[in-house]
C-alpha positions, 0 to 999 in steps of 0.5 A: 336065784336060790337053791332048795336046801342047797340042792338043784331043783328040777328046773335046774336039771332041765339044762342038763341037755345042753352039756357037753361039747357041740360043733357050731355052724351057722350064718348070720343074714346079711341085707347087703350081700354074701351071709356071714359064715359062723363056725367053731365049738360051744361048751357047756358044763355045770359050775360045781353045786349044779346050780350054774351052767357055763356056756363057753363059745369059741367061734369064728364069725367072717373069719373074725374070733369070737370068744364068750363066756355065759352064765346060765341059772334059774330063778324060782321067782320068775321062772325064768332061766337068766343069762349073762354073757361076755365076750372078747370085744367088750360086749356084756348081754343079759337075756333070760330064757324060758322052756315050754313043751320042749322049746327054749326061747331066749329073750334079750332087749333087742334079740331073741332065739327059738331052740330045738333039739332033734329027737336025740338031743344031739343037735340044737337048731336055733333060729335068732331074730333082731329086733328092727327100729324097736317096731318088728322082729326080723330073722337074723341068724340060724345056728346049728350045733352038733354034739361031738 
């Protein structure tokens, strides 16, 4: 991830749409009963310099706390946004995002998400899928974030 003369690129600045604090609601789809409710907050802020966006998650999933931190940058060589997250349960995940036609697509080893902002950019809709048996993508989690 390289900056150009120590200045963030236009691609870095596309991440500005995420900056702020968001009220988070959603659910994880269950195949055996009720869906698992997700509530809490997500926050995005730039690290000094404007090259990396820090994403902080503070939610309850089915009543259990999940706290995570994620770092997002831009890689000019691959033309994607590398994402590295760590949570309070000891999980680490590496994903990447791309932006095409105002749609963010995040892809990891076994999950992916499509993110769309409303016209005012004050609501984020995220549709997550999980890879099942390495063969097909199944709906997994629906999220809605509203800017506070």
